[in-house]
MARVEX-83318 format. One record per residue: x, y, z of N, C-alpha, C in turn. Coordinates in steps of 0.02 Angstrom, whole numbers, padded with zeros to 5 digits, always signed. Example, Ala and Ser with C-alpha at 12.3 -4.5 7.8 and 13.67 -1.06 7.14 Angstrom:
2
+00660-00284+00390+00615-00225+00390+00660-00165+00390;+00642-00112+00354+00684-00053+00357+00645+00002+00394;
END
This chain:
444
-04316+00933+02061-04252+00928+02045-04232+00955+01981;-04179+01004+01978-04170+01034+01913-04110+00983+01890;-04134+00959+01823-04075+00915+01807-04021+00926+01767;-03953+00887+01756-03899+00911+01729-03919+00894+01658;-03945+00843+01643-03962+00809+01587-04028+00798+01559;-04043+00815+01498-04119+00794+01483-04112+00741+01438;-04131+00682+01434-04107+00621+01408-04176+00604+01363;-04178+00594+01299-04225+00578+01258-04216+00517+01216;-04261+00452+01222-04247+00401+01174-04325+00361+01162;-04342+00335+01120-04416+00310+01118-04391+00241+01138;-04342+00213+01134-04316+00147+01141-04298+00136+01229;-04364+00118+01256-04336+00108+01329-04271+00081+01363;-04250+00018+01327-04197-00011+01342-04142+00044+01346;-04119+00072+01285-04081+00120+01283-04079+00188+01321;-04147+00211+01346-04151+00259+01406-04131+00242+01468;-04151+00175+01478-04135+00146+01541-04054+00137+01544;-04018+00115+01494-03944+00096+01495-03913+00174+01503;-03930+00222+01465-03899+00296+01451-03900+00324+01520;-03986+00302+01548-03984+00345+01608-03943+00324+01678;-03919+00249+01668-03892+00220+01736-03816+00240+01709;-03775+00254+01649-03716+00270+01647-03700+00342+01672;-03751+00395+01661-03744+00452+01676-03755+00465+01757;-03795+00432+01767-03820+00435+01847-03753+00387+01890;-03721+00354+01872-03668+00312+01902-03602+00382+01908;-03618+00424+01852-03562+00482+01882-03591+00546+01915;-03653+00521+01951-03690+00561+01996-03729+00626+01956;-03731+00620+01892-03766+00676+01867-03843+00651+01866;-03892+00717+01879-03962+00706+01885-03981+00708+01817;-04017+00650+01806-04042+00641+01730-04125+00633+01741;-04142+00686+01688-04227+00675+01683-04242+00650+01602;-04269+00570+01632-04273+00532+01555-04329+00541+01527;-04345+00546+01466-04402+00559+01424-04408+00518+01359;-04472+00484+01353-04485+00451+01288-04490+00476+01222;-04509+00552+01235-04537+00579+01177-04508+00651+01177;-04484+00676+01120-04474+00749+01120-04536+00786+01145;-04588+00782+01141-04645+00820+01177-04638+00840+01243;-04633+00786+01288-04621+00766+01346-04554+00812+01381;-04504+00801+01337-04451+00831+01362-04448+00918+01363;-04480+00918+01304-04490+01009+01286-04544+01041+01341;-04594+00994+01370-04630+01027+01416-04598+01053+01475;-04600+01132+01490-04573+01164+01545-04492+01165+01539;-04466+01166+01484-04406+01184+01458-04393+01253+01465;-04353+01284+01490-04337+01362+01506-04271+01380+01476;-04268+01442+01462-04205+01469+01434-04151+01471+01484;-04181+01474+01544-04128+01492+01598-04094+01416+01626;-04111+01368+01607-04093+01295+01610-04020+01291+01618;-03990+01246+01661-03932+01229+01651-03898+01170+01622;-03959+01131+01620-03963+01081+01574-03935+01060+01507;-03918+01006+01487-03890+01000+01419-03947+00941+01401;-03950+00929+01336-04000+00880+01288-03969+00828+01267;-03974+00757+01295-03947+00713+01245-04011+00676+01216;-04023+00664+01155-04071+00643+01128-04050+00592+01057;-04100+00536+01057-04103+00505+00985-04117+00555+00932;-04099+00522+00862-04108+00561+00811-04175+00550+00780;-04184+00479+00771-04248+00446+00737-04304+00432+00792;-04353+00478+00797-04415+00455+00838-04481+00459+00795;-04523+00427+00827-04595+00439+00798-04622+00505+00814;-04662+00539+00789-04690+00590+00797-04651+00666+00797;-04595+00673+00827-04544+00714+00828-04483+00691+00828;-04430+00708+00775-04366+00685+00766-04308+00748+00792;-04241+00727+00776-04201+00771+00817-04205+00833+00769;-04227+00831+00698-04244+00907+00684-04289+00941+00710;-04355+00905+00735-04401+00959+00763-04381+00972+00833;-04341+00937+00861-04296+00949+00930-04266+01005+00922;-04212+01009+00884-04167+01054+00880-04200+01125+00852;-04253+01118+00814-04308+01172+00799-04316+01207+00860;-04354+01168+00907-04410+01196+00941-04342+01207+01015;-04302+01187+01017-04252+01212+01075-04221+01266+01064;-04210+01289+00982-04170+01355+00962-04232+01408+00980;-04294+01382+00977-04335+01452+00986-04335+01455+01063;-04323+01415+01104-04318+01419+01183-04262+01470+01201;-04203+01441+01174-04133+01459+01201-04084+01419+01146;-04062+01471+01087-04019+01431+01043-03950+01416+01077;-03933+01428+01128-03872+01411+01171-03887+01330+01208;-03934+01317+01221-03935+01245+01251-03912+01189+01209;-03852+01167+01240-03818+01100+01189-03871+01041+01181;-03866+01027+01131-03907+00966+01098-03846+00920+01080;-03857+00863+01103-03799+00808+01084-03856+00760+01051;-03842+00735+00994-03887+00691+00956-03848+00615+00956;-03886+00564+00971-03869+00487+00962-03887+00466+00888;-03853+00435+00862-03883+00405+00811-03850+00349+00781;-03908+00303+00747-03868+00231+00724-03829+00235+00661;-03787+00200+00647-03741+00202+00580-03782+00235+00514;-03844+00213+00506-03868+00250+00450-03898+00304+00452;-03891+00346+00518-03934+00403+00525-03883+00452+00524;-03818+00446+00542-03764+00486+00535-03779+00540+00465;-03805+00529+00428-03792+00600+00382-03851+00642+00419;-03917+00620+00434-03956+00649+00467-03933+00685+00534;-03895+00661+00557-03875+00696+00621-03823+00752+00588;-03787+00725+00563-03725+00798+00530-03774+00854+00509;-03832+00829+00465-03891+00894+00445-03911+00915+00507;-03927+00890+00557-03965+00925+00615-03881+00961+00658;-03836+00939+00655-03781+00986+00688-03787+01058+00644;-03794+01048+00577-03792+01108+00530-03838+01167+00558;-03896+01109+00570-03948+01159+00609-03950+01193+00674;-03889+01160+00708-03893+01196+00769-03886+01140+00826;-03869+01081+00817-03860+01033+00867-03790+01050+00894;-03756+01018+00947-03701+01035+00979-03647+00988+00966;-03674+00908+00963-03626+00859+00947-03656+00794+00933;-03637+00748+00910-03684+00699+00902-03642+00628+00912;-03662+00585+00920-03636+00514+00948-03658+00456+00903;-03617+00414+00889-03643+00341+00841-03670+00300+00914;-03718+00270+00883-03746+00212+00924-03727+00140+00909;-03713+00109+00967-03732+00115+01033-03660+00168+01063;-03683+00205+01121-03631+00257+01128-03590+00216+01179;-03528+00225+01157-03473+00210+01213-03484+00251+01275;-03491+00216+01341-03503+00247+01402-03455+00305+01399;-03391+00291+01396-03334+00347+01419-03344+00403+01375;-03350+00388+01322-03358+00448+01266-03427+00475+01276;-03480+00444+01297-03540+00485+01306-03535+00520+01367;-03496+00506+01429-03484+00550+01496-03452+00619+01474;-03385+00597+01440-03354+00650+01431-03373+00704+01377;-03418+00673+01324-03453+00729+01280-03490+00771+01321;-03541+00749+01372-03586+00777+01404-03551+00824+01462;-03501+00809+01490-03456+00857+01525-03449+00917+01488;-03401+00907+01418-03389+00963+01390-03452+01017+01376;-03517+00967+01354-03574+01015+01355-03583+01056+01394;-03604+01021+01458-03604+01053+01529-03574+01117+01532;-03500+01113+01530-03442+01165+01536-03475+01214+01498;-03497+01201+01429-03507+01248+01384-03573+01290+01408;-03626+01239+01432-03684+01290+01447-03670+01344+01512;-03617+01311+01567-03624+01339+01631-03576+01412+01585;-03525+01412+01534-03502+01475+01515-03550+01501+01490;-03600+01484+01449-03643+01533+01419-03689+01580+01477;-03701+01530+01529-03744+01562+01584-03717+01614+01623;-03648+01596+01636-03606+01651+01679-03600+01715+01616;-03601+01711+01568-03587+01759+01517-03647+01790+01525;-03711+01766+01532-03757+01812+01526-03759+01838+01591;-03751+01823+01647-03749+01853+01706-03708+01908+01709;-03651+01893+01687-03613+01966+01671-03633+02019+01630;-03665+01999+01584-03682+02059+01541-03763+02077+01574;-03801+02046+01620-03859+02066+01646-03821+02119+01705;-03763+02115+01743-03737+02134+01786-03718+02218+01760;-03689+02195+01704-03649+02260+01664-03725+02318+01650;-03782+02292+01650-03827+02333+01648-03842+02382+01701;-03824+02341+01760-03837+02393+01815-03762+02438+01835;-03694+02420+01797-03648+02450+01823-03615+02431+01880;-03624+02373+01898-03575+02356+01966-03509+02350+01945;-03486+02359+02015-03400+02347+02006-03378+02290+01975;-03422+02239+01992-03384+02172+01951-03374+02173+01884;-03435+02221+01848-03415+02221+01777-03346+02254+01764;-03341+02300+01803-03290+02347+01778-03221+02314+01797;-03213+02292+01853-03147+02256+01875-03161+02185+01883;-03159+02147+01828-03188+02086+01845-03151+02044+01892;-03188+01999+01927-03149+01938+01955-03184+01927+02022;-03192+01868+02043-03229+01838+02095-03175+01813+02155;-03110+01823+02149-03051+01792+02193-03058+01838+02244;-03043+01809+02303-03046+01850+02374-02996+01919+02372;-02954+01926+02330-02920+01984+02308-02958+02044+02289;-03008+02017+02236-03031+02060+02194-03109+02093+02233;-03140+02031+02268-03202+02066+02317-03172+02109+02370;-03095+02097+02384-03098+02155+02437-03075+02215+02411;-03057+02218+02340-03035+02269+02312-03105+02315+02289;-03155+02262+02273-03228+02298+02256-03254+02334+02311;-03254+02298+02377-03273+02322+02439-03238+02389+02458;-03169+02397+02446-03138+02452+02466-03155+02521+02411;-03146+02493+02366-03175+02553+02309-03233+02576+02307;-03292+02527+02323-03354+02558+02345-03349+02627+02398;-03316+02594+02461-03304+02643+02517-03279+02729+02486;-03240+02707+02445-03181+02777+02435-03209+02820+02368;-03240+02789+02321-03263+02812+02273-03295+02885+02272;-03359+02893+02314-03380+02942+02322-03356+02988+02372;-03301+02961+02419-03271+03000+02464-03232+03073+02444;-03236+03127+02475-03202+03191+02456-03129+03180+02476;-03093+03136+02435-03030+03128+02442-02983+03108+02396;-02932+03128+02389-02881+03097+02322-02876+03026+02329;-02860+02980+02272-02826+02904+02285-02769+02897+02242;-02719+02860+02288-02670+02838+02254-02682+02762+02247;-02662+02745+02174-02683+02674+02140-02612+02644+02125;-02592+02588+02163-02535+02558+02166-02549+02495+02118;-02499+02467+02073-02509+02406+02050-02451+02400+01983;-02432+02330+01973-02378+02321+01924-02428+02334+01844;-02378+02346+01801-02390+02358+01737-02437+02300+01717;-02489+02329+01681-02533+02285+01649-02602+02251+01707;-02598+02289+01755-02647+02266+01809-02712+02303+01797;-02720+02366+01773-02775+02374+01747-02794+02448+01794;-02743+02489+01810-02734+02556+01851-02780+02613+01809;-02779+02615+01752-02829+02663+01720-02895+02641+01716;-02931+02567+01712-02979+02552+01709-03010+02566+01791;-02978+02554+01831-02972+02565+01908-02988+02636+01911;-02961+02675+01894-02965+02757+01904-03035+02780+01862;-03033+02752+01818-03104+02765+01770-03163+02752+01813;-03160+02669+01833-03212+02668+01884-03218+02702+01944;-03183+02727+01965-03191+02763+02030-03220+02829+02014;-03193+02855+01963-03240+02916+01930-03292+02913+01915;-03315+02838+01879-03395+02839+01842-03441+02825+01927;-03418+02804+01964-03442+02784+02027-03448+02835+02077;-03392+02892+02065-03402+02957+02131-03456+03001+02118;-03500+02991+02066-03555+03043+02067-03525+03109+02037;-03465+03129+02017-03453+03174+01994-03468+03182+01919;-03508+03251+01921-03508+03258+01829-03467+03280+01780;-03422+03295+01798-03371+03326+01754-03317+03281+01720;-03265+03300+01695-03247+03247+01626-03197+03206+01680;-03178+03154+01641-03128+03103+01672-03054+03120+01627;-03012+03162+01648-02958+03194+01605-02894+03145+01627;-02871+03108+01561-02809+03066+01599-02736+03104+01578;-02683+03082+01609-02621+03116+01606-02561+03072+01608;-02529+03062+01568-02480+03010+01580-02408+03049+01584;-02405+03055+01642-02325+03096+01665-02284+03066+01642;-02263+03009+01628-02217+02983+01595-02202+02989+01512;-02256+03008+01484-02248+03016+01409-02259+03081+01383;-02249+03139+01433-02247+03228+01417-02160+03238+01434;-02148+03273+01384-02072+03290+01410-02077+03332+01450;-02006+03341+01505-02018+03387+01553-02031+03455+01567;-02004+03466+01508-02012+03549+01491-02082+03570+01479;-02134+03517+01443-02179+03541+01439-02254+03509+01488;-02215+03474+01541-02266+03452+01580-02315+03510+01611;-02282+03565+01660-02310+03601+01685-02362+03634+01651;-02341+03658+01586-02398+03698+01543-02451+03630+01530;-02430+03594+01510-02482+03531+01489-02538+03533+01561;-02519+03535+01618-02555+03537+01681-02599+03597+01699;-02552+03648+01698-02572+03719+01715-02610+03756+01670;-02574+03736+01620-02603+03797+01544-02557+03854+01546;-02574+03894+01497-02527+03963+01503-02585+04025+01475;-02559+04078+01489-02569+04132+01457-02532+04140+01385;-02575+04194+01353-02545+04218+01279-02489+04244+01303;-02421+04249+01277-02363+04270+01275-02328+04259+01342;-02343+04198+01373-02317+04173+01413-02240+04159+01415;-02223+04125+01363-02166+04111+01348-02158+04113+01257;-02103+04100+01228-02104+04111+01166-02141+04047+01131;-02189+04075+01067-02229+04035+01046-02296+03994+01075;-02298+04044+01138-02380+04033+01170-02409+04105+01139;-02445+04082+01083-02478+04139+01037-02561+04160+01069;-02571+04106+01117-02638+04116+01146-02643+04069+01188;-02704+04079+01239-02720+04060+01303-02730+03981+01283;-02701+03945+01337-02716+03858+01331-02748+03840+01398;-02792+03804+01396-02834+03773+01446-02772+03708+01480;-02760+03701+01537-02723+03639+01568-02757+03586+01560;-02733+03536+01589-02769+03478+01606-02812+03486+01673;-02771+03515+01731-02814+03514+01785-02869+03550+01771;-02882+03629+01749-02927+03669+01748-02974+03630+01701;-02947+03588+01663-02994+03548+01604-03048+03500+01653;-03009+03472+01699-03039+03420+01733-03089+03440+01797;-03107+03517+01812-03123+03539+01858-03211+03515+01851;-03238+03494+01909-03288+03464+01918-03294+03396+01916;-03243+03362+01894-03226+03295+01869-03161+03259+01899;-03128+03203+01873-03065+03173+01900-03012+03176+01860;-02942+03199+01876-02891+03204+01857-02847+03140+01870;-02832+03106+01819-02795+03044+01821-02714+03049+01810;-02678+03036+01857-02596+03068+01832-02573+02997+01838;-02573+02961+01779-02538+02901+01774-02452+02902+01782;-02416+02842+01802-02348+02851+01803-02335+02923+01840;-02355+02934+01900-02327+02993+01946-02266+02985+01971;-02236+02938+01968-02165+02911+01981-02130+02967+01942;-02143+02976+01871-02090+03011+01820-02104+03068+01832;-02149+03101+01876-02164+03187+01864-02098+03212+01899;-02073+03255+01862-02018+03301+01889-02018+03327+01954;-01976+03347+01988-01979+03375+02060-02013+03447+02042;-01988+03501+01993-02012+03547+01986-02088+03555+01987;-02123+03494+01941-02188+03492+01942-02223+03480+01991;-02185+03431+02040-02232+03405+02094-02228+03454+02148;-02189+03514+02151-02196+03560+02177-02272+03616+02160;-02282+03610+02104-02342+03648+02080-02403+03590+02087;-02392+03534+02094-02457+03493+02110-02463+03487+02180;-02413+03490+02212-02431+03483+02298-02463+03552+02306;-02449+03615+02279-02504+03658+02294-02571+03666+02270;-02585+03651+02216-02650+03609+02182-02684+03571+02234;-02643+03529+02268-02680+03467+02295-02712+03509+02379;-02650+03543+02408-02671+03574+02463-02711+03629+02457;-02720+03693+02401-02751+03739+02405-02819+03732+02355;-02819+03698+02310-02860+03673+02272-02886+03752+02210;-02820+03780+02209-02801+03821+02151-02752+03825+02110;-02761+03855+02054-02705+03837+02000-02683+03927+01986;-02629+03929+01947-02617+03993+01903-02575+03966+01846;-02612+03984+01796-02593+03981+01730-02518+04012+01723;-02479+03972+01678-02410+04004+01671-02411+04069+01625;-02381+04125+01666-02395+04179+01638-02440+04230+01663;-02484+04207+01728-02533+04250+01763-02511+04242+01829;-02544+04294+01870-02549+04300+01950-02620+04277+01963;-02659+04263+01931-02717+04257+01964-02731+04192+01970;-02766+04180+02032-02783+04116+02053-02860+04092+02043;-02857+04024+02013-02917+04004+01983-02949+03950+02022;-02988+03945+02058-03006+03898+02087-03033+03819+02044;-03018+03752+02066-03035+03709+02038-03056+03639+02079;-03113+03625+02069-03143+03554+02099-03121+03497+02073;-03079+03471+02086-03053+03392+02058-03043+03345+02107;-03042+03276+02090-03030+03227+02126-02980+03196+02092;-02926+03205+02112-02867+03149+02097-02832+03097+02107;-02829+03054+02043-02823+02987+02067-02762+02981+02032;-02702+02975+02079-02644+02959+02048-02616+02876+02036;-02575+02859+01993-02550+02789+01974-02470+02773+01977;-02463+02726+02016-02381+02715+02007-02389+02634+02021;-02325+02622+01983-02300+02536+01990-02253+02541+02044;-02237+02598+02060-02160+02617+02093-02183+02622+02185;-02138+02620+02232-02132+02635+02297-02129+02711+02304;-02167+02750+02322-02157+02811+02312-02123+02831+02383;-02128+02802+02414-02096+02813+02488-02026+02805+02492;-01988+02739+02448-01929+02737+02439-01907+02784+02394;-01943+02799+02339-01919+02849+02301-01903+02913+02329;-01953+02938+02393-01939+03001+02415-01879+02991+02461;-01857+02935+02494-01802+02922+02537-01746+02936+02505;-01743+02901+02425-01680+02927+02378-01681+02993+02357;-01734+03034+02373-01740+03103+02345-01748+03089+02273;-01791+03069+02254-01816+03061+02180-01884+03069+02172;-01925+03085+02235-01985+03107+02252-02005+03145+02301;-02039+03201+02297-02063+03236+02355-02096+03202+02417;-02060+03200+02475-02090+03170+02534-02176+03196+02549;-02151+03271+02561-02238+03295+02573-02271+03278+02524;-02264+03277+02451-02314+03247+02408-02341+03174+02411;-02292+03125+02431-02304+03061+02455-02362+03066+02490;-02347+03102+02559-02396+03090+02601-02461+03114+02581;-02457+03172+02540-02520+03220+02519-02574+03170+02491;-02527+03117+02442-02558+03068+02386-02585+03009+02422;-02552+02986+02484-02552+02931+02496-02624+02928+02566;-02664+02949+02537-02718+02947+02595-02754+02895+02583;-02788+02889+02536-02838+02825+02512-02803+02791+02454;-02768+02729+02478-02701+02686+02453-02765+02642+02421;-02763+02622+02346-02795+02550+02313-02729+02518+02289;-02725+02460+02316-02677+02428+02287-02718+02358+02238;-02683+02349+02180-02727+02293+02135-02688+02245+02135;-02701+02183+02146-02676+02132+02156-02653+02099+02081;-02577+02087+02067-02549+02051+01994-02604+02002+01998;-02611+01964+01929-02650+01933+01903-02620+01842+01925;-02547+01852+01955-02522+01788+01977-02552+01778+02050;-02585+01825+02087-02612+01839+02159-02691+01807+02153;-02713+01810+02090-02769+01789+02090-02779+01755+02033;-02759+01697+02023-02774+01637+01980-02833+01621+01948;-02877+01619+02012-02947+01588+02014-02997+01631+01946;-02955+01698+01926-03003+01742+01889-02974+01742+01829;-02927+01698+01815-02898+01689+01749-02955+01668+01687;-02977+01608+01719-03028+01586+01676-03082+01637+01647;-03116+01672+01710-03179+01715+01690-03145+01783+01637;-03075+01804+01648-03066+01862+01624-03042+01847+01548;-03022+01771+01542-02999+01759+01467-03074+01741+01428;-03123+01718+01459-03192+01704+01422-03228+01774+01399;-03208+01833+01455-03230+01911+01447-03205+01922+01388;-03141+01916+01379-03086+01970+01333-03110+01921+01266;-03108+01854+01267-03128+01824+01207-03200+01835+01190;-03244+01854+01224-03310+01871+01200-03297+01951+01175;-03272+01996+01199-03258+02059+01161-03216+02044+01093;-03174+02008+01090-03143+01998+01033-03187+01973+00978;-03225+01923+01009-03269+01894+00944-03328+01953+00930;-03352+01995+00964-03404+02034+00951-03356+02097+00899;-03309+02105+00907-03262+02162+00881-03259+02125+00790;-03252+02068+00814-03236+02028+00746-03301+02012+00695;-03356+02010+00752-03421+01992+00717-03420+01918+00700;-03378+01887+00757-03397+01805+00744-03406+01788+00805;-03425+01721+00797-03438+01662+00866-03379+01659+00892;-03376+01666+00966-03308+01643+00996-03305+01571+00986;-03241+01544+00992-03227+01472+00997-03240+01444+01055;-03247+01373+01057-03252+01345+01115-03186+01346+01145;-03195+01343+01212-03148+01348+01262-03134+01275+01308;-03089+01250+01281-03085+01180+01326-03050+01187+01405;-03088+01142+01455-03049+01159+01515-02982+01140+01525;-02957+01094+01490-02881+01087+01487-02844+01162+01462;-02885+01189+01425-02826+01253+01408-02841+01309+01457;-02896+01311+01485-02899+01355+01542-02865+01354+01586;-02852+01275+01618-02804+01262+01678-02734+01266+01647;-02722+01270+01589-02641+01287+01556-02631+01365+01570;-02681+01391+01546-02685+01476+01561-02664+01489+01636;-02720+01459+01695-02703+01474+01752-02633+01455+01772;-02592+01397+01750-02524+01385+01766-02460+01434+01758;-02483+01484+01717-02432+01533+01684-02432+01581+01732;-02367+01605+01728-02336+01663+01805-02378+01730+01761;-02397+01749+01703-02401+01816+01689-02396+01874+01704;-02329+01899+01701-02292+01944+01710-02336+02013+01678;-02355+02000+01627-02401+02061+01587-02470+02069+01617;-02480+02038+01670-02540+02039+01709-02611+02035+01647;-02652+02077+01669-02717+02059+01630-02729+02086+01566;-02675+02152+01547-02644+02153+01480-02648+02088+01451;-02579+02056+01474-02553+02005+01429-02608+01952+01407;-02663+01948+01466-02715+01886+01459-02747+01918+01395;-02754+01972+01405-02802+02009+01348-02780+01990+01265;-02716+01999+01271-02677+01997+01188-02684+01914+01186;-02681+01866+01250-02697+01804+01216-02747+01783+01204;-02806+01802+01230-02875+01819+01204-02884+01833+01135;-02844+01878+01108-02860+01912+01048-02833+01872+00996;-02757+01843+01009-02738+01784+00968-02770+01718+00977;-02806+01705+01021-02833+01647+01037-02906+01650+00969;-02945+01709+00977-02996+01733+00922-02969+01715+00863;-02913+01739+00845-02880+01753+00783-02859+01672+00766;-02849+01634+00814-02830+01571+00781-02735+01566+00789;-02722+01624+00823-02635+01632+00824-02610+01606+00883;-02650+01584+00927-02622+01556+00999-02620+01480+00987;-02563+01452+01009-02555+01384+00986-02576+01339+01042;-02638+01348+01042-02663+01292+01092-02697+01223+01079;-02685+01205+01015-02700+01139+00980-02685+01084+01026;-02637+01093+01057-02591+01043+01102-02637+01009+01163;-02679+01081+01175-02723+01044+01248-02785+01040+01243;-02796+01038+01161-02870+01012+01141-02872+00952+01126;-02812+00897+01113-02817+00824+01095-02773+00790+01151;-02781+00717+01138-02740+00686+01189-02663+00697+01188;-02629+00679+01240-02554+00697+01228-02515+00649+01187;-02542+00577+01181-02495+00553+01123-02531+00479+01128;-02519+00436+01095-02538+00383+01075-02530+00328+01138;-02477+00337+01173-02438+00303+01230-02495+00316+01287;-02531+00370+01285-02572+00373+01347-02634+00331+01343;-02645+00304+01395-02706+00249+01403-02769+00301+01391;-02830+00265+01399-02896+00306+01383-02913+00340+01443;-02898+00297+01495-02905+00306+01557-02867+00371+01592;-02795+00375+01557-02766+00430+01591-02782+00502+01546;-02808+00500+01495-02836+00543+01457-02903+00579+01490;-02942+00533+01517-03003+00538+01542-02980+00573+01621;-02936+00554+01655-02908+00588+01704-02896+00654+01715;-02839+00678+01666-02814+00725+01640-02868+00760+01622;-02921+00756+01593-02978+00796+01583-03034+00828+01634;-03041+00761+01670-03073+00765+01723-03032+00818+01764;-02956+00817+01787-02933+00858+01841-02946+00921+01814;-02935+00935+01745-02933+00995+01733-03015+01043+01727;-03069+01004+01730-03134+01018+01739-03135+01040+01810;-03112+00993+01856-03115+01012+01939-03086+01072+01961;-03019+01074+01928-02995+01138+01942-03024+01204+01917;-03044+01203+01848-03072+01254+01823-03148+01270+01870;-03176+01235+01884-03241+01242+01933-03224+01274+01998;-03166+01240+02031-03144+01256+02101-03113+01337+02090;-03080+01348+02040-03054+01410+02030-03120+01463+02022;-03166+01450+01992-03227+01488+01972-03263+01510+02024;-03258+01461+02078-03301+01473+02158-03252+01485+02217;-03191+01503+02191-03149+01524+02236-03139+01473+02295;-03127+01411+02270-03114+01347+02319-03169+01336+02350;-03234+01350+02352-03296+01333+02397-03301+01265+02375;-03298+01221+02400-03307+01149+02401-03386+01133+02383;-03437+01154+02421-03502+01154+02422-03523+01180+02353;-03508+01237+02337-03524+01261+02269-03509+01228+02213;-03441+01219+02219-03407+01167+02170-03435+01108+02153;-03458+01060+02210-03488+00990+02206-03550+01015+02163;-03584+01055+02171-03649+01088+02165-03660+01090+02082;-03612+01139+02057-03586+01154+01996-03597+01081+01954;-03530+01053+01976-03507+00995+01947-03566+00933+01954;-03614+00949+01976-03683+00890+01993-03646+00823+02021;-03615+00832+02073-03579+00792+02107-03587+00801+02197;-03583+00741+02246-03580+00752+02312-03521+00782+02341;-03513+00816+02400-03450+00825+02427-03397+00788+02428;-03423+00725+02449-03384+00658+02471-03359+00647+02401;-03392+00642+02348-03353+00616+02271-03304+00666+02262;-03328+00730+02267-03275+00793+02246-03211+00780+02292;-03214+00781+02361-03147+00745+02403-03109+00715+02380;-03145+00636+02367-03119+00587+02348-03085+00609+02269;-03118+00647+02222-03066+00644+02170-03014+00706+02170;-03021+00749+02201-02979+00785+02226-02914+00760+02268;-02917+00700+02300-02876+00675+02323-02830+00629+02275;-02875+00604+02227-02852+00555+02167-02802+00608+02144;-02811+00651+02117-02792+00700+02061-02730+00757+02105;-02728+00735+02171-02673+00795+02198-02689+00855+02205;-02764+00873+02209-02793+00948+02210-02803+00976+02278;-02775+01021+02306-02795+01038+02381-02811+01120+02369;-02852+01146+02405-02868+01204+02415-02881+01240+02490;-02832+01296+02483-02824+01325+02556-02900+01351+02592;-02905+01330+02640-02980+01342+02683-03033+01301+02641;-03010+01233+02640-03078+01208+02599-03124+01217+02645;-03193+01223+02598-03259+01218+02636-03267+01284+02666;-03234+01329+02686-03247+01372+02708-03313+01430+02668;-03342+01455+02694-03394+01491+02669-03438+01452+02637;-03452+01391+02649-03499+01359+02615-03562+01342+02658;
END
């Protein structure tokens, strides 16, 4: 049995009492009377957290912290200490302990602290798995998400990335269209460059020469030959962002390139073959624009062969927590700092937001959170003195369940296993807190 909690205390009565409290919450507890016994077989991949007395014979809390840090610096250690041992416990926390409780520990406080520590440990393991999978360049590390829409997107991209066809990427602003295009290029097997062109950022008068290039003397000011973006991308991928902004005249030129795979630089009659994979991106309905006469219909049909639709963040709320922690980790790395703890209540609040700016907006929130500029303090403390302790605990428990359900895409069995409770208990708690999941139990 893999324990949820490794409990250490040389006082058998205290050990039994704490074990009973934790096991009533359906947590798996491995109880030990000494540090030496608890450390035997402890591995860096454990999902357990450690709850231990500070003052014990042979090995105390300091020895425990030092030994555990050699195995895995990120295993949470919760120390319990009598009033006279609090300075010792604080010193142990400075050495790397995660939290401490004053003995005798209040059962509700013990349970809440253990839950927070387990959430933290699960996040650590999850992030390690992400880093490990990134070493193999999996799609999941480029387009992060475990929700059903993202799994479907990954599968579609795997099928079309290496195919000899152009791709149309459709998505709202901030959903990650360029990230998707770069991933398509990287997994296509093409050896050439990834060349990006924002059709909406280039003046209409310059777009043709930007795409096709020009010969010296082709127009006033053209003193030397210039290689265009299409020719520059030969052997690789040409990414045309905001394709809906391309002028009609340039669309005619692009259509010929797509059909013939040749270009003529401005001022030249020489046809040059190009070997490109075109990925065009838009937030608009190109077919509707064609009906309005604002986009060439023949170009729409030429582009719309392999269509990829990126879901908005609002359609994959279960990915919000995973993405937030990913962006928070990136921000912490850039700042050279340790990422702050993220409470389940804060993640639940993030999931409730509409996210009109999609993943880009979420990334900005993570950046502000890292800098202490995001006003999240209200989610990290009780709502007010009028709330009973039971109400505060219920609110926190509901947030933890929502977070775990979201992470496991609503799968009841996986969620119950992660939380260390039975399916029946999870169903009862979900009913208590008014939580429902579409297709409950499917895939378990």
